[in-house]
DOFIPA-640670 format. One record per residue: x negated, y negated, z of N, C-alpha, C in turn. Coordinates in steps of 0.001 Angstrom, whole numbers, padded with zeros to 6 digits, always signed. Layout:
<rs>
XYZXYZXYZ
...
</rs>
This chain:
<rs>
-020157+085236+066966-020419+083884+066458-020834+083973+064992
-020226+083086+064168-020553+083074+062755-020787+081643+062318
-021426+081485+061180-021670+080145+060679-021564+080151+059167
-020787+079220+058615-020627+079094+057173-020502+077618+056846
-020783+077271+055603-020846+075877+055191-019869+075617+054056
-019086+074532+054170-018194+074103+053101-018499+072645+052769
-018279+072269+051525-018468+070871+051159-017372+070427+050191
-017219+069120+050103-016170+068529+049275-016598+067099+048993
-016365+066620+047782-016778+065259+047405-015595+064518+046797
-015421+063269+047209-014371+062436+046624-014935+061059+046319
-014270+060368+045408-014554+058960+045167-013507+058181+045948
-013940+057485+046981-013011+056832+047898-012171+055776+047182
-010939+055652+047642-010019+054691+047047-009305+053931+048156
-009377+052623+048109-008714+051776+049096-007247+051618+048693
-006380+052388+049334-004954+052364+049014-004248+051143+049601
-004949+050367+050417-004278+049329+051202-004749+047918+050875
-005219+047700+049657-005708+046362+049302-004631+045293+049470
-003378+045670+049238-002278+044719+049355-001570+044822+050704
-002164+045567+051625-001547+045798+052931-001447+044516+053745
-000487+044518+054663-000384+043437+055639-001620+043395+056534
-002274+044538+056710-003509+044598+057494-004666+044118+056626
-005091+042909+056843-006105+042306+055984-007515+042838+056238
-007654+043810+057154-008949+044472+057296-009264+045286+056037
-008244+045497+055190-008442+046216+053932-008671+045256+052762
-008672+043955+053057-008927+042930+052048-010412+042560+052081
-011031+042491+050910-012481+042254+050847-012888+040972+051575
-012198+039883+051304-012593+038585+051863-012478+038571+053379
-011345+039048+053894-011132+039034+055348-012102+039998+056035
-012258+041206+055476-013136+042196+056098-014566+041679+056210
-015007+040916+055224-016366+040359+055277-016516+039387+056440
-015440+038702+056798-015500+037784+057937-015709+038545+059250
-015355+039812+059260-015540+040650+060441-016849+041447+060373
-017681+041131+059371-019001+041744+059297-019092+042978+058421
-018018+043303+057705-018047+044458+056817-018442+044030+055406
-018802+045004+054572-019225+044698+053207-018047+044468+052271
-016874+044916+052682-015671+044767+051871-014505+045373+052616
-013359+045439+051942-012172+045998+052558-012355+047467+052904
-011860+047860+054059-012043+049235+054538-011017+050178+053908
-011472+051343+053472-010549+052421+053127-009855+052833+054425
-008527+052944+054444-007830+053261+055700-008334+054549+056349
-008438+054512+057679-008859+055706+058405-007944+056883+058159
-006635+056615+058004-005711+057726+057764-006014+058419+056443
-006563+057670+055474-006923+058285+054196-008238+059047+054302
-009182+058516+055083-010418+059261+055334-010085+060585+056037
-009151+060523+056982-008724+061746+057664-008045+062700+056682
-007304+062149+055729-006686+062997+054706-007756+063702+053867
-008856+062998+053556-009958+063668+052858-010457+064850+053694
-010586+064615+054995-011110+065651+055891-010206+066885+055922
-008914+066673+055773-007964+067787+055843-008124+068781+054696
-008761+068339+053616-008942+069239+052473-009703+070505+052873
-010696+070360+053740-011557+071496+054072-010838+072577+054883
-010129+072237+055976-009408+073296+056681-008267+073913+055871
-007636+073119+054999-006577+073697+054157-007189+074640+053126
-008378+074279+052613-009061+075184+051692-009409+076510+052368
-009706+076453+053655-010077+077662+054382-008867+078491+054811
-007859+077814+055389-006756+078552+056014-005424+078459+055258
-005348+077602+054241-004143+077513+053443-002931+077029+054219
-001773+077567+053863-000520+077116+054468-000516+077296+055982
-001224+078298+056477-001256+078516+057926-001755+077269+058650
-002727+076581+058065-003219+075357+058710-002141+074277+058718
-001386+074170+057645-000327+073171+057572+000784+073462+058570
+000903+074707+058997+001963+075104+059924+001539+074998+061383
+000234+075146+061672-000164+075154+063083-001603+074697+063338
-002236+074089+062352-003627+073681+062505-003814+072500+063447
-005013+072399+063973-005404+071297+064859-006582+070576+064221
-006489+069253+064118-007581+068477+063526-007796+067206+064329
-009056+066830+064444-009436+065623+065181-010422+064837+064340
-010321+063508+064370-011234+062661+063601-011568+061406+064387
-012814+061000+064271-013272+059747+064879-014020+058974+063800
-013636+057713+063602-014215+056896+062539-015289+055995+063129
-016515+056144+062649-017648+055447+063266-018266+054377+062370
-018103+054520+061051-018600+053520+060103-017567+053388+058984
-017517+052253+058322-016515+052076+057269-016811+052911+056022
-015742+053251+055331-015812+053820+053983-015236+052770+053051
-015935+052512+051930-015530+051444+051022-015010+051987+049697
-014176+051204+049079-013547+051559+047803-014590+051899+046748
-014354+053007+046039-015212+053397+044926-016481+054134+045312
-016767+054214+046594-017981+054912+047021-017795+056428+046951
-018893+057125+046704-018890+058576+046782-018920+058985+048250
-018007+059875+048595-017906+060357+049970-018143+061863+049974
-019111+062295+050765-019423+063722+050894-018926+064217+052237
-018138+065276+052198-017613+065895+053413-018248+067262+053566
-018695+067551+054781-019337+068836+055056-018709+069439+056298
-018470+070735+056235-017914+071451+057383-018781+072660+057680
-019154+072795+058932-019886+073976+059391-018952+074783+060280
-018811+076058+059922-017938+076932+060703-018729+077639+061787
-018201+077621+062983-018820+078319+064099-017733+078756+065061
-017753+080030+065414-016757+080586+066339-015333+080294+065885
-015105+080353+064587-013760+080207+064047-013268+078790+063892
-014108+077805+064221-013705+076398+064100-014635+075677+063128
-014144+074576+062576-014931+073773+061655-015371+072479+062332
-016646+072160+062196-017172+070866+062595-017380+070062+061315
-016754+068886+061215-016695+068146+059958-017426+066813+060070
-018201+066492+059041-018844+065180+058925-018481+064548+057591
-018268+063242+057616-017992+062461+056424-019154+061494+056232
-019786+061550+055072-020978+060732+054836-020796+059886+053583
-021239+058634+053659-021259+057737+052511-022412+056763+052704
-023044+056365+051626-024198+055452+051683-025331+056025+052537
-025376+057350+052686-026410+057962+053511-026145+057856+054994
-024939+057399+055369-024565+057238+056778-023381+058132+057113
-023351+058617+058337-022182+059344+058819-021102+058315+059133
-019966+058435+058460-018874+057473+058620-017758+057999+059519
-017630+059321+059600-016607+059915+060459-017051+061308+060856
-016604+061722+062021-016863+063082+062489-015545+063671+062973
-015483+064989+063012-014256+065613+063489-014381+067112+063572
-013261+067734+063846-013220+069185+063956-011847+069678+063542
-011770+070947+063194-010503+071570+062832-010534+073027+063264
-009372+073520+063668-009261+074916+064075-007855+075410+063786
-007675+076717+063888-006380+077333+063617-005948+078131+064840
-005135+077522+065723-004625+078267+066872-003823+079489+066420
-003743+080476+067292-002999+081695+066959-001530+081400+066720
-001013+080379+067393+000381+079989+067214+000508+078502+067500
+001503+077876+066882+001760+076472+067190+002317+076361+068601
+001820+075425+069397+002351+075274+070764+003813+074849+070731
+004539+075253+071738+005947+074866+071845+006037+073412+072299
+006741+072599+071550+006936+071187+071887+008420+070887+071761
+008968+070245+072773+010398+069965+072796+010679+068531+072360
+011679+068374+071506+012120+067032+071120+012533+066221+072341
+013087+066918+073323+013603+066236+074508+012508+065561+075327
+011263+065990+075133+010162+065402+075885+009691+064071+075293
+010221+063713+074134+009802+062485+073454+011041+061628+073191
+011081+060493+073832+012253+059625+073768+012420+059042+072367
+013613+059161+071833+013901+058618+070514+014393+057183+070643
+013635+056249+070080+014032+054846+070063+013842+054320+068649
+014518+053252+068335+014368+052629+067027+013201+051652+067048
+012671+051361+065872+011695+050282+065764+012393+048972+066119
+011629+047975+066521+012232+046703+066904+013029+046121+065739
+014130+045433+066072+014984+044853+065038+014286+043695+064330
+013473+042948+065087+012736+041825+064514+011311+041834+065049
+010369+042018+064155+008973+042036+064581+008517+040625+064952
+007701+040558+066003+007107+039292+066430+005590+039431+066463
+004868+038328+066412+003401+038428+066495+002987+039223+067729
+001978+040060+067564+001555+040952+068641+001217+040155+069894
+001686+040661+071048+001420+040004+072324+001266+041066+073402
+001151+040636+074633+000858+041566+075732+001929+042622+075915
+003164+042329+075526+004247+043291+075744+004513+044202+074540
+003855+043935+073409+004126+044721+072194+003859+046202+072409
+002721+046508+073039+002327+047902+073276+002058+048111+074761
+003007+047702+075568+002865+047793+077012+002731+049246+077444
+001854+049506+078411+001626+050866+078910+002956+051500+079333
+003188+052727+078872+004402+053451+079217+005584+053179+078307
+005446+052223+077398+006547+051849+076511+006751+052903+075419
+008012+053151+075060+008344+054052+073952+008574+053229+072690
+008023+053709+071582+008109+053008+070299+008628+053964+069222
+009421+053434+068320+009917+054222+067196+009445+053642+065876
+009844+054267+064781+009439+053816+063453+010646+053764+062525
+010516+052980+061477+011499+052992+060400+011314+054305+059628
+012388+055056+059356+012234+056337+058636+011607+056129+057257
+010739+057078+056887+010091+057025+055575+010040+058412+054960
+009968+058431+053635+009832+059714+052947+009022+059511+051676
+008399+060579+051247+007658+060598+049989+008196+061775+049182
+008900+061490+048114+009479+062544+047275+009154+062256+045811
+009205+063298+044996+009018+063121+043554+007718+062419+043215
+007835+061339+042431+006646+060618+041982+005871+060019+043150
+006574+059610+044204+005885+059023+045361+004967+060045+046011
+005427+061291+046102+004594+062356+046677+003396+062635+045777
+003616+062661+044484+002512+062894+043535+001517+061742+043576
+002041+060525+043637+001157+059359+043677+000297+059372+044942
+000898+059790+046055+000127+059844+047299-001028+060837+047157
-000759+062005+046595-001824+062995+046407-002924+062445+045501
-002541+061691+044475-003545+061083+043588-004351+060029+044335
-003676+059234+045162-004353+058166+045902-005413+058719+046844
-005130+059864+047481-006102+060428+048422-007017+061452+047737
-006913+061507+046402-007811+062361+045595-007664+063846+045941
-006465+064246+046347-006248+065635+046744-006089+066518+045508
-006880+067584+045437-006865+068484+044284-006294+069862+044591
-006039+070168+045858-005497+071478+046216-004075+071592+045649
-003785+072655+044892-002468+072775+044251-001336+073162+045204
-001646+073485+046446-000629+074015+047351+000530+073045+047567
+000261+071742+047556+001306+070767+047876+002368+070697+046779
+001934+070605+045535+002892+070563+044438+003513+071936+044192
+002716+072962+044317+003219+074315+044051+004319+074712+045029
+004161+074320+046295+005111+074731+047321+005970+073588+047848
+005913+072428+047152+006696+071243+047541+006479+070868+049003
+005219+070848+049409+004871+070544+050788+004390+069096+050927
+004629+068537+052089+004120+067199+052401+002674+067313+052877
+001820+066474+052359+000441+066443+052842+000434+065883+054264
-000287+066504+055200-000273+066012+056584-000858+064618+056759
-001578+064132+055764-002026+062746+055832-000863+061770+055924
+000284+062158+055380+001478+061316+055475+001887+061111+056932
+001664+062126+057755+002028+062027+059160+001154+060999+059868
-000096+060906+059439-000978+059883+059988-000547+058482+059560
-000036+058368+058347+000487+057066+057916+001667+056649+058790
+002491+057615+059185+003605+057315+060076+003088+056854+061440
+001996+057452+061904+001419+057020+063174+000970+055560+063102
+000395+055157+061984+000052+053745+061825+001305+052868+061865
+002409+053405+061321+003646+052621+061296+004199+052386+062698
+003845+053233+063654+004269+052975+065036+003807+051578+065454
+002596+051232+065072+002056+049917+065408+002683+048831+064536
+002692+049058+063240+003095+048026+062283+004600+047743+062333
+005409+048760+062607+006859+048555+062626+007346+047836+063879
+006462+047642+064862+006895+047071+066136+006237+045749+066497
+005366+045244+065631+004724+043945+065876+004090+043455+064581
+003915+042147+064500+003169+041565+063387+001715+041479+063822
+000870+042250+063169-000542+042343+063550-001401+041483+062646
-002535+041050+063187-003583+040516+062347-004413+041690+061833
-005638+041461+061402-006504+042571+061018-006708+043528+062190
-006601+044836+061925-006759+045822+062989-007421+047070+062419
-007881+047965+063312-008708+049103+062887-008244+050383+063568
-007989+051409+062783-007707+052756+063291-009048+053381+063708
-009138+053810+064952-010403+054302+065510-010514+055829+065452
-009411+056522+065730-009483+057974+065737-008137+058593+066014
-008036+059885+065722-006784+060614+065924-007052+062083+066199
-006094+062681+066892-006046+064124+067080-004635+064553+066708
-004502+065595+065906-003190+066001+065429-003039+067517+065479
-002043+067968+066243-001683+069379+066295-000447+069560+065419
-000635+070226+064287+000488+070476+063396+001396+071546+063996
+002695+071369+063808+003686+072255+064409+004555+072961+063368
+004612+072375+062180+005414+072941+061101+004965+072301+059803
+005070+073031+058698+004712+072465+057395+005843+071578+056910
+005548+070306+056696+006564+069387+056211+006829+069599+054732
+008015+069223+054316+008411+069336+052918+008357+067971+052253
+007966+067931+050997+008024+066682+050244+009468+066200+050253
+009659+064924+050569+011005+064364+050630+011613+064348+052011
+010963+064982+052999+011443+064891+054377+011518+063429+054801
+012533+063091+055592+012590+061769+056212+011816+061853+057524
+010740+061087+057616+009798+061241+058726+009858+060031+059651
+009889+060310+060953+009836+059269+061979+008861+059708+063065
+008515+058782+063935+007669+059107+065080+008330+058609+066361
+008127+059382+067444+008554+058994+068783+007280+058893+069609
+006886+057684+069946+005552+057468+070512+005615+056769+071855
+004771+057228+072766+004615+056591+074065+003234+055949+074139
+003181+054719+074617+001897+054044+074798+001236+054611+076048
+000090+055262+075874-000619+055877+077000-001891+055125+077374
-002209+054096+076616-003373+053282+076944-003269+051918+076284
-003637+050879+077007-003716+049527+076463-004773+048810+077292
-005939+048578+076700-007065+048097+077492-008050+047325+076616
-008942+046619+077306-010002+045878+076627-011314+046629+076784
-012083+046703+075713-013405+047323+075744-014304+046575+074769
-015377+046019+075280-016332+045240+074487-015644+044122+073717
-014628+043543+074339-013927+042420+073732-012786+042797+072821
-012693+044073+072446-011593+044556+071602-010402+044948+072473
-009183+044802+071925-007985+045317+072580-007591+046634+071905
-007563+047698+072715-007244+049029+072228-005828+049438+072633
-005212+050276+071808-003953+050922+072166-004086+052413+071868
-003550+053235+072773-003525+054678+072576-002073+055152+072596
-001757+056067+071685-000395+056568+071533-000367+058089+071658
+000685+058593+072286+000981+060026+072350+002339+060180+071679
+002407+060913+070566+003621+060868+069761+003988+062218+069171
+005258+062331+068892+005780+063459+068135+006277+062919+066802
+005775+063504+065714+006251+063147+064380+007308+064176+063984
+008465+063672+063544+009655+064504+063365+010189+064381+061948
+010643+065503+061382+011275+065513+060066+012786+065575+060220
+013467+064673+059527+014927+064699+059428+015613+064686+060789
+014948+064058+061760+015521+063905+063083+015613+065174+063897
+015084+066282+063377+015320+067567+064042+014112+068483+064154
+013156+068388+063236+012057+069355+063180+010734+068704+063563
+010135+069095+064697+008816+068562+065040+007764+069003+064019
+007063+068033+063455+006015+068334+062477+004625+068300+063097
+004402+067389+064047+003064+067267+064616+003111+066520+065937
+002243+066947+066841+001987+066218+068084+000691+065449+067854
+000754+064125+067959-000374+063283+067564-000834+062363+068688
-002139+062190+068757-002765+061197+069636-003513+060231+068726
-003268+058940+068887-003739+057933+067936-004382+056804+068728
-005553+056353+068306-006249+055244+068962-006561+054171+067922
-006280+052916+068270-006554+051815+067350-007007+050585+068124
-007827+049772+067455-008121+048421+067937-007071+047524+067298
-006113+047066+068108-005052+046249+067522-005405+044764+067530
-006443+044424+068259-006923+043040+068266-008444+043056+068389
-009175+042994+067250-010632+042964+067325-011128+041726+068066
-012324+041824+068642-012814+040734+069497-012908+039423+068751
-013237+039446+067455-013331+038200+066694-011964+037506+066640
-010902+038304+066556-009561+037757+066531-009103+037361+067927
-009430+038199+068911-009035+037915+070289-009645+036613+070786
-010847+036313+070292-011543+035103+070738-011113+033852+069966
-010356+034070+068888-009972+032943+068031-008947+032041+068717
</rs>
């Protein structure tokens, strides 16, 4: 058993002020009891990824496992301190802002990436026409797809700037930051329904291969949970994120409140 400490500091940036998800808009977020628009959870998770990549380098991008749970909001312009304690070869990560723990998680480096078959994840297209979210949008057992997306050239550089990533490995080796894969997981929800304000609650991601900048990325997702808890409507997804229709990049589990209780009661 060993123990070591790593830290990292960023100035948070709300990349989604103009997003369709108005939980990132200051005025709307305040109506839900927040101080302002929320920095997206996928970006907070991207901040967290800096620490395991700093420790394990490209190996983490090829087969690392990371989990994050978002417990308090992170706001635009705030200083965010990330701390990782290493024990028994794994990292326990905390994200702190305003003197509060805003997210917790863990990261580890399996000896090998688990074998995952494309055939186990049904490939479907995103809906041809999105409709306002309803009971059938994320029905239990339903398969959902996404519109293909890619980040190449300036778009890839801009993304790294947006998430305040300073590790040179991505530009040096033309690699895709794994935070992009989390953005695709959010698109599973957004590409298949018109949502009101909603909140990403947590994710677990097993990386399977290092993505390349410019890869065309899609997700094949199965709805594994759709339930009410404390008035909120939750959805859980089990998905494979794929590059260029052929290369599995990550096996992801994603949890979101797609209808907060204030909206559900409206």
